[in-house]
N, C-alpha and C positions, 0 to 999 in steps of 0.2 A: 503495500498500500504507502510506505513513502518513497518509493522507487515512482510509482504514479505521480506522488505529488511534483517531487522534484523534476518530473518531467512535463508535468504543466504546468509548473511556473518560472520552466526553462527561460521561456521565451519574456517572460514578466523580469528574472533577472536581465538578460542583456538589454529589454527598454530602459531597467534600474542604470545599469552600467554606463550606457547610452549620454543617458541626458545624467546621471547620475542626482535623480530625483529620489528625498530623503521620503516623501509624502509617499511611492510609489513603497518600498521596502517599507512603511507599515502598515500601508495595504497589506502586503501580505502576509506577515507575520499573524495578524489578524486575523484571514482566513482562517491559518495554519492552525493557530490557538482554538478559533471555532471546529473546526473540522477534526481537533482530538480532541474536545472537551464531548461531542456529541456520541 
């Protein structure tokens, strides 16, 4: 399941590295936490 999350967030990670947006990183972390708590 973790590998699926990584592959799903890989494009977002690329956008984060290109744009350097901290907001994107925060959104990704929040989504991961929400998915983990379910």
